[in-house]
C-alpha positions as protocol buffer text, in pm:
chain_id: "A"
residue {
  index: 1
  type: MET
  ca { x: 2369 y: 403 z: -646 }
}
residue {
  index: 2
  type: PHE
  ca { x: 2303 y: 331 z: -278 }
}
residue {
  index: 3
  type: GLU
  ca { x: 2598 y: 553 z: -181 }
}
residue {
  index: 4
  type: SER
  ca { x: 2444 y: 851 z: -357 }
}
residue {
  index: 5
  type: ILE
  ca { x: 2108 y: 773 z: -200 }
}
residue {
  index: 6
  type: SER
  ca { x: 2266 y: 759 z: 145 }
}
residue {
  index: 7
  type: LYS
  ca { x: 2433 y: 1096 z: 94 }
}
residue {
  index: 8
  type: SER
  ca { x: 2106 y: 1252 z: -15 }
}
residue {
  index: 9
  type: ILE
  ca { x: 1914 y: 1109 z: 277 }
}
residue {
  index: 10
  type: THR
  ca { x: 2183 y: 1210 z: 524 }
}
residue {
  index: 11
  type: LYS
  ca { x: 2136 y: 1569 z: 413 }
}
residue {
  index: 12
  type: LEU
  ca { x: 1766 y: 1534 z: 490 }
}
residue {
  index: 13
  type: PHE
  ca { x: 1786 y: 1340 z: 815 }
}
residue {
  index: 14
  type: GLY
  ca { x: 2131 y: 1439 z: 939 }
}
residue {
  index: 15
  type: GLY
  ca { x: 2366 y: 1248 z: 1169 }
}
residue {
  index: 16
  type: SER
  ca { x: 2517 y: 900 z: 1191 }
}
residue {
  index: 17
  type: LYS
  ca { x: 2196 y: 751 z: 1331 }
}
residue {
  index: 18
  type: SER
  ca { x: 2020 y: 842 z: 1008 }
}
residue {
  index: 19
  type: GLU
  ca { x: 2303 y: 685 z: 809 }
}
residue {
  index: 20
  type: ARG
  ca { x: 2247 y: 358 z: 991 }
}
residue {
  index: 21
  type: ASP
  ca { x: 1872 y: 383 z: 934 }
}
residue {
  index: 22
  type: VAL
  ca { x: 1923 y: 450 z: 564 }
}
residue {
  index: 23
  type: LYS
  ca { x: 2166 y: 160 z: 530 }
}
residue {
  index: 24
  type: GLU
  ca { x: 1900 y: -65 z: 686 }
}
residue {
  index: 25
  type: VAL
  ca { x: 1624 y: 30 z: 441 }
}
residue {
  index: 26
  type: THR
  ca { x: 1817 y: 85 z: 116 }
}
residue {
  index: 27
  type: PRO
  ca { x: 1804 y: -287 z: 18 }
}
residue {
  index: 28
  type: TYR
  ca { x: 1431 y: -241 z: -22 }
}
residue {
  index: 29
  type: VAL
  ca { x: 1495 y: 14 z: -297 }
}
residue {
  index: 30
  type: GLN
  ca { x: 1654 y: -245 z: -526 }
}
residue {
  index: 31
  type: GLN
  ca { x: 1375 y: -493 z: -457 }
}
residue {
  index: 32
  type: ILE
  ca { x: 1109 y: -230 z: -533 }
}
residue {
  index: 33
  type: ASN
  ca { x: 1279 y: -123 z: -854 }
}
residue {
  index: 34
  type: ASP
  ca { x: 1322 y: -483 z: -967 }
}
residue {
  index: 35
  type: ARG
  ca { x: 948 y: -536 z: -929 }
}
residue {
  index: 36
  type: PHE
  ca { x: 883 y: -200 z: -1092 }
}
residue {
  index: 37
  type: ALA
  ca { x: 1075 y: -317 z: -1399 }
}
residue {
  index: 38
  type: GLU
  ca { x: 868 y: -637 z: -1411 }
}
residue {
  index: 39
  type: TYR
  ca { x: 536 y: -454 z: -1386 }
}
residue {
  index: 40
  type: ARG
  ca { x: 606 y: -238 z: -1691 }
}
residue {
  index: 41
  type: ASN
  ca { x: 508 y: -535 z: -1908 }
}
residue {
  index: 42
  type: ILE
  ca { x: 170 y: -620 z: -1756 }
}
residue {
  index: 43
  type: SER
  ca { x: -167 y: -474 z: -1855 }
}
residue {
  index: 44
  type: ASN
  ca { x: -354 y: -205 z: -1664 }
}
residue {
  index: 45
  type: ASP
  ca { x: -603 y: -463 z: -1543 }
}
residue {
  index: 46
  type: GLU
  ca { x: -327 y: -698 z: -1429 }
}
residue {
  index: 47
  type: LEU
  ca { x: -157 y: -414 z: -1246 }
}
residue {
  index: 48
  type: ARG
  ca { x: -457 y: -314 z: -1044 }
}
residue {
  index: 49
  type: ASN
  ca { x: -555 y: -675 z: -982 }
}
residue {
  index: 50
  type: LYS
  ca { x: -234 y: -695 z: -780 }
}
residue {
  index: 51
  type: THR
  ca { x: -433 y: -537 z: -497 }
}
residue {
  index: 52
  type: GLN
  ca { x: -667 y: -835 z: -485 }
}
residue {
  index: 53
  type: GLU
  ca { x: -368 y: -1069 z: -498 }
}
residue {
  index: 54
  type: PHE
  ca { x: -214 y: -892 z: -199 }
}
residue {
  index: 55
  type: ARG
  ca { x: -539 y: -910 z: -3 }
}
residue {
  index: 56
  type: ALA
  ca { x: -570 y: -1280 z: -81 }
}
residue {
  index: 57
  type: ARG
  ca { x: -215 y: -1346 z: 39 }
}
residue {
  index: 58
  type: ILE
  ca { x: -279 y: -1155 z: 361 }
}
residue {
  index: 59
  type: ALA
  ca { x: -601 y: -1352 z: 417 }
}
residue {
  index: 60
  type: GLU
  ca { x: -422 y: -1681 z: 355 }
}
residue {
  index: 61
  type: TYR
  ca { x: -138 y: -1586 z: 591 }
}
residue {
  index: 62
  type: THR
  ca { x: -383 y: -1521 z: 874 }
}
residue {
  index: 63
  type: LYS
  ca { x: -644 y: -1786 z: 782 }
}
residue {
  index: 64
  type: ALA
  ca { x: -574 y: -2024 z: 1070 }
}
residue {
  index: 65
  type: GLU
  ca { x: -618 y: -1747 z: 1327 }
}
residue {
  index: 66
  type: THR
  ca { x: -923 y: -1588 z: 1165 }
}
residue {
  index: 67
  type: ASP
  ca { x: -1091 y: -1928 z: 1134 }
}
residue {
  index: 68
  type: GLU
  ca { x: -1022 y: -1992 z: 1501 }
}
residue {
  index: 69
  type: ILE
  ca { x: -1170 y: -1653 z: 1594 }
}
residue {
  index: 70
  type: ALA
  ca { x: -1482 y: -1722 z: 1388 }
}
residue {
  index: 71
  type: ASN
  ca { x: -1521 y: -2063 z: 1554 }
}
residue {
  index: 72
  type: LEU
  ca { x: -1485 y: -1920 z: 1906 }
}
residue {
  index: 73
  type: LYS
  ca { x: -1733 y: -1641 z: 1832 }
}
residue {
  index: 74
  type: ALA
  ca { x: -1985 y: -1896 z: 1709 }
}
residue {
  index: 75
  type: GLN
  ca { x: -1943 y: -2097 z: 2029 }
}
residue {
  index: 76
  type: ALA
  ca { x: -1969 y: -1787 z: 2248 }
}
residue {
  index: 77
  type: GLU
  ca { x: -2297 y: -1683 z: 2085 }
}
residue {
  index: 78
  type: VAL
  ca { x: -2476 y: -2007 z: 2172 }
}
residue {
  index: 79
  type: GLU
  ca { x: -2759 y: -1917 z: 2412 }
}
residue {
  index: 80
  type: ASP
  ca { x: -2687 y: -2171 z: 2685 }
}
residue {
  index: 81
  type: VAL
  ca { x: -2314 y: -2097 z: 2716 }
}
residue {
  index: 82
  type: ASP
  ca { x: -2210 y: -2023 z: 3075 }
}
residue {
  index: 83
  type: ILE
  ca { x: -2119 y: -1656 z: 3128 }
}
residue {
  index: 84
  type: ASP
  ca { x: -1778 y: -1745 z: 3271 }
}
residue {
  index: 85
  type: GLU
  ca { x: -1706 y: -1975 z: 2978 }
}
residue {
  index: 86
  type: GLN
  ca { x: -1817 y: -1704 z: 2738 }
}
residue {
  index: 87
  type: GLU
  ca { x: -1583 y: -1452 z: 2898 }
}
residue {
  index: 88
  type: LYS
  ca { x: -1301 y: -1703 z: 2871 }
}
residue {
  index: 89
  type: MET
  ca { x: -1372 y: -1741 z: 2499 }
}
residue {
  index: 90
  type: PHE
  ca { x: -1370 y: -1366 z: 2440 }
}
residue {
  index: 91
  type: ASN
  ca { x: -1042 y: -1333 z: 2625 }
}
residue {
  index: 92
  type: GLU
  ca { x: -900 y: -1605 z: 2403 }
}
residue {
  index: 93
  type: ILE
  ca { x: -1032 y: -1418 z: 2098 }
}
residue {
  index: 94
  type: ASP
  ca { x: -853 y: -1103 z: 2215 }
}
residue {
  index: 95
  type: GLY
  ca { x: -527 y: -1294 z: 2236 }
}
residue {
  index: 96
  type: ILE
  ca { x: -568 y: -1442 z: 1891 }
}
residue {
  index: 97
  type: GLU
  ca { x: -653 y: -1102 z: 1742 }
}
residue {
  index: 98
  type: LYS
  ca { x: -321 y: -971 z: 1873 }
}
residue {
  index: 99
  type: LYS
  ca { x: -149 y: -1259 z: 1693 }
}
residue {
  index: 100
  type: VAL
  ca { x: -337 y: -1166 z: 1374 }
}
residue {
  index: 101
  type: LEU
  ca { x: -212 y: -808 z: 1396 }
}
residue {
  index: 102
  type: LYS
  ca { x: 143 y: -934 z: 1442 }
}
residue {
  index: 103
  type: LYS
  ca { x: 112 y: -1164 z: 1142 }
}
residue {
  index: 104
  type: ILE
  ca { x: -32 y: -882 z: 932 }
}
residue {
  index: 105
  type: GLU
  ca { x: 274 y: -673 z: 1017 }
}
residue {
  index: 106
  type: GLU
  ca { x: 493 y: -961 z: 899 }
}
residue {
  index: 107
  type: VAL
  ca { x: 312 y: -1019 z: 570 }
}
residue {
  index: 108
  type: LEU
  ca { x: 288 y: -647 z: 490 }
}
residue {
  index: 109
  type: LEU
  ca { x: 665 y: -616 z: 526 }
}
residue {
  index: 110
  type: GLU
  ca { x: 699 y: -914 z: 293 }
}
residue {
  index: 111
  type: LEU
  ca { x: 463 y: -750 z: 42 }
}
residue {
  index: 112
  type: LEU
  ca { x: 623 y: -406 z: 68 }
}
residue {
  index: 113
  type: PRO
  ca { x: 851 y: -424 z: -240 }
}
residue {
  index: 114
  type: GLU
  ca { x: 565 y: -546 z: -460 }
}
residue {
  index: 115
  type: ALA
  ca { x: 312 y: -299 z: -320 }
}
residue {
  index: 116
  type: PHE
  ca { x: 543 y: 0 z: -352 }
}
residue {
  index: 117
  type: ALA
  ca { x: 629 y: -109 z: -706 }
}
residue {
  index: 118
  type: VAL
  ca { x: 258 y: -115 z: -794 }
}
residue {
  index: 119
  type: VAL
  ca { x: 221 y: 244 z: -675 }
}
residue {
  index: 120
  type: LYS
  ca { x: 534 y: 355 z: -861 }
}
residue {
  index: 121
  type: GLU
  ca { x: 426 y: 184 z: -1183 }
}
residue {
  index: 122
  type: THR
  ca { x: 79 y: 337 z: -1153 }
}
residue {
  index: 123
  type: ALA
  ca { x: 240 y: 678 z: -1110 }
}
residue {
  index: 124
  type: ARG
  ca { x: 455 y: 617 z: -1418 }
}
residue {
  index: 125
  type: ARG
  ca { x: 156 y: 522 z: -1631 }
}
residue {
  index: 126
  type: PHE
  ca { x: -43 y: 829 z: -1526 }
}
residue {
  index: 127
  type: THR
  ca { x: 262 y: 1048 z: -1590 }
}
residue {
  index: 128
  type: GLU
  ca { x: 326 y: 910 z: -1939 }
}
residue {
  index: 129
  type: ASN
  ca { x: -37 y: 875 z: -2051 }
}
residue {
  index: 130
  type: THR
  ca { x: -327 y: 1118 z: -2054 }
}
residue {
  index: 131
  type: GLU
  ca { x: -565 y: 832 z: -1976 }
}
residue {
  index: 132
  type: LEU
  ca { x: -568 y: 468 z: -1873 }
}
residue {
  index: 133
  type: VAL
  ca { x: -834 y: 219 z: -1983 }
}
residue {
  index: 134
  type: VAL
  ca { x: -940 y: -78 z: -1770 }
}
residue {
  index: 135
  type: LYS
  ca { x: -1226 y: -321 z: -1738 }
}
residue {
  index: 136
  type: ALA
  ca { x: -1500 y: -138 z: -1548 }
}
residue {
  index: 137
  type: THR
  ca { x: -1563 y: -249 z: -1191 }
}
residue {
  index: 138
  type: GLN
  ca { x: -1842 y: -144 z: -959 }
}
residue {
  index: 139
  type: LEU
  ca { x: -1597 y: 92 z: -788 }
}
residue {
  index: 140
  type: ASP
  ca { x: -1525 y: 257 z: -1123 }
}
residue {
  index: 141
  type: ARG
  ca { x: -1898 y: 300 z: -1185 }
}
residue {
  index: 142
  type: ASP
  ca { x: -1952 y: 449 z: -840 }
}
residue {
  index: 143
  type: LEU
  ca { x: -1661 y: 690 z: -879 }
}
residue {
  index: 144
  type: ALA
  ca { x: -1772 y: 794 z: -1228 }
}
residue {
  index: 145
  type: VAL
  ca { x: -2087 y: 941 z: -1075 }
}
residue {
  index: 146
  type: ARG
  ca { x: -1877 y: 1181 z: -866 }
}
residue {
  index: 147
  type: LYS
  ca { x: -1548 y: 1211 z: -1055 }
}
residue {
  index: 148
  type: LYS
  ca { x: -1537 y: 1366 z: -1403 }
}
residue {
  index: 149
  type: ASN
  ca { x: -1199 y: 1210 z: -1478 }
}
residue {
  index: 150
  type: VAL
  ca { x: -1350 y: 858 z: -1458 }
}
residue {
  index: 151
  type: ILE
  ca { x: -1562 y: 776 z: -1763 }
}
residue {
  index: 152
  type: ILE
  ca { x: -1763 y: 457 z: -1813 }
}
residue {
  index: 153
  type: ASP
  ca { x: -1827 y: 328 z: -2165 }
}
residue {
  index: 154
  type: GLY
  ca { x: -2001 y: -8 z: -2161 }
}
residue {
  index: 155
  type: GLU
  ca { x: -1765 y: -256 z: -1998 }
}
residue {
  index: 156
  type: THR
  ca { x: -1462 y: -27 z: -1989 }
}
residue {
  index: 157
  type: ALA
  ca { x: -1356 y: 255 z: -1761 }
}
residue {
  index: 158
  type: THR
  ca { x: -1126 y: 536 z: -1868 }
}
residue {
  index: 159
  type: TRP
  ca { x: -926 y: 717 z: -1602 }
}
residue {
  index: 160
  type: LYS
  ca { x: -789 y: 1054 z: -1712 }
}
residue {
  index: 161
  type: ASN
  ca { x: -470 y: 1183 z: -1551 }
}
residue {
  index: 162
  type: THR
  ca { x: -615 y: 1532 z: -1510 }
}
residue {
  index: 163
  type: TRP
  ca { x: -886 y: 1617 z: -1258 }
}
residue {
  index: 164
  type: ASP
  ca { x: -1042 y: 1913 z: -1081 }
}
residue {
  index: 165
  type: ALA
  ca { x: -909 y: 1997 z: -734 }
}
residue {
  index: 166
  type: ALA
  ca { x: -1099 y: 2284 z: -571 }
}
residue {
  index: 167
  type: GLY
  ca { x: -1157 y: 2451 z: -906 }
}
residue {
  index: 168
  type: THR
  ca { x: -804 y: 2397 z: -1039 }
}
residue {
  index: 169
  type: ASP
  ca { x: -707 y: 2138 z: -1301 }
}
residue {
  index: 170
  type: VAL
  ca { x: -436 y: 1908 z: -1169 }
}
residue {
  index: 171
  type: THR
  ca { x: -237 y: 1672 z: -1390 }
}
residue {
  index: 172
  type: TRP
  ca { x: -44 y: 1379 z: -1245 }
}
residue {
  index: 173
  type: ASN
  ca { x: 323 y: 1412 z: -1343 }
}
residue {
  index: 174
  type: MET
  ca { x: 525 y: 1248 z: -1063 }
}
residue {
  index: 175
  type: ILE
  ca { x: 716 y: 920 z: -1039 }
}
residue {
  index: 176
  type: HIS
  ca { x: 880 y: 808 z: -715 }
}
residue {
  index: 177
  type: TYR
  ca { x: 1256 y: 857 z: -687 }
}
residue {
  index: 178
  type: ASP
  ca { x: 1471 y: 627 z: -474 }
}
residue {
  index: 179
  type: VAL
  ca { x: 1484 y: 880 z: -191 }
}
residue {
  index: 180
  type: GLN
  ca { x: 1104 y: 882 z: -181 }
}
residue {
  index: 181
  type: LEU
  ca { x: 1095 y: 503 z: -177 }
}
residue {
  index: 182
  type: ILE
  ca { x: 1320 y: 510 z: 129 }
}
residue {
  index: 183
  type: GLY
  ca { x: 1092 y: 766 z: 292 }
}
residue {
  index: 184
  type: GLY
  ca { x: 797 y: 535 z: 228 }
}
residue {
  index: 185
  type: VAL
  ca { x: 972 y: 240 z: 394 }
}
residue {
  index: 186
  type: VAL
  ca { x: 1058 y: 456 z: 693 }
}
residue {
  index: 187
  type: LEU
  ca { x: 696 y: 568 z: 734 }
}
residue {
  index: 188
  type: HIS
  ca { x: 567 y: 212 z: 702 }
}
residue {
  index: 189
  type: GLN
  ca { x: 798 y: 113 z: 984 }
}
residue {
  index: 190
  type: GLY
  ca { x: 625 y: 370 z: 1203 }
}
residue {
  index: 191
  type: LYS
  ca { x: 917 y: 610 z: 1211 }
}
residue {
  index: 192
  type: ILE
  ca { x: 927 y: 981 z: 1136 }
}
residue {
  index: 193
  type: SER
  ca { x: 1068 y: 1085 z: 800 }
}
residue {
  index: 194
  type: GLU
  ca { x: 1186 y: 1446 z: 786 }
}
residue {
  index: 195
  type: MET
  ca { x: 1226 y: 1576 z: 432 }
}
residue {
  index: 196
  type: ALA
  ca { x: 1310 y: 1918 z: 294 }
}
residue {
  index: 197
  type: THR
  ca { x: 1064 y: 2137 z: 104 }
}
residue {
  index: 198
  type: GLY
  ca { x: 1021 y: 2006 z: -249 }
}
residue {
  index: 199
  type: GLU
  ca { x: 1145 y: 1654 z: -171 }
}
residue {
  index: 200
  type: GLY
  ca { x: 801 y: 1507 z: -237 }
}
residue {
  index: 201
  type: LYS
  ca { x: 649 y: 1434 z: 103 }
}
residue {
  index: 202
  type: THR
  ca { x: 300 y: 1390 z: -42 }
}
residue {
  index: 203
  type: LEU
  ca { x: 430 y: 1148 z: -305 }
}
residue {
  index: 204
  type: VAL
  ca { x: 614 y: 955 z: -32 }
}
residue {
  index: 205
  type: ALA
  ca { x: 289 y: 917 z: 162 }
}
residue {
  index: 206
  type: THR
  ca { x: 115 y: 737 z: -127 }
}
residue {
  index: 207
  type: LEU
  ca { x: 337 y: 433 z: -67 }
}
residue {
  index: 208
  type: PRO
  ca { x: 260 y: 342 z: 296 }
}
residue {
  index: 209
  type: VAL
  ca { x: -102 y: 460 z: 257 }
}
residue {
  index: 210
  type: TYR
  ca { x: -155 y: 203 z: -21 }
}
residue {
  index: 211
  type: LEU
  ca { x: 24 y: -75 z: 167 }
}
C-alpha cells in the first residue's frame, strides 16, 4: 500500500527529496487508518467529544508550565513589587511560554493520528448519511440561529449534510484518501504540499486546521 502511495505522491511532488519526505510521513497513514477503523463503532456524541479529550490532554501536558506562569503573573501584579523584580518575572514568563509552545508542538504531533482520524470519520459519516443527530450543545444552539442545516429539537441537534453556500446547495460527499492524509501531515509540519488539480487540496486542509 505504502509503495503505491509513494508513487502517487512522487508524481505530485517530484524528485528524490519528495520520496524521502513521503517515506518519513507514510507511517502516520497506517496509524490514522487504524484509529479511523476504531472510531466507526463509537456514537456521534462520543466522536465529537474527542475534541474535548484532546484539549484536556494538551492542558495536562502543559499544566506544570501554565501553573507556573499563572503563579508568576499573580506575584508580578502585587502592588508593592519592585519594578526590576517585576520585569524579571515577566522575562521568566516569556521563557516559560516558549517552553509551552514547544510542548504543544510535541503533544499535537502525538495526537495527530487520532485527530486526523476524527476528521476522516466525521467526513465518512456526513458522506454516508443525510443527517447526524447529537446531544445539543450551546454551540449547536448558536449555530442553529444562523445555519439552516443545524436544527434544534429539544435536547438534540440535527446536522444535515447539505447546506447553502452563496445561494448554491452543497452536499458533503468526500472522505480522505491516503494521499490526502499525507498532505495533511506535511502541512502540519509546516511544509509546503504541492498537489495537482483535483487532488483534494481543500479536503487536505481540514486535517491540520482541526488539529
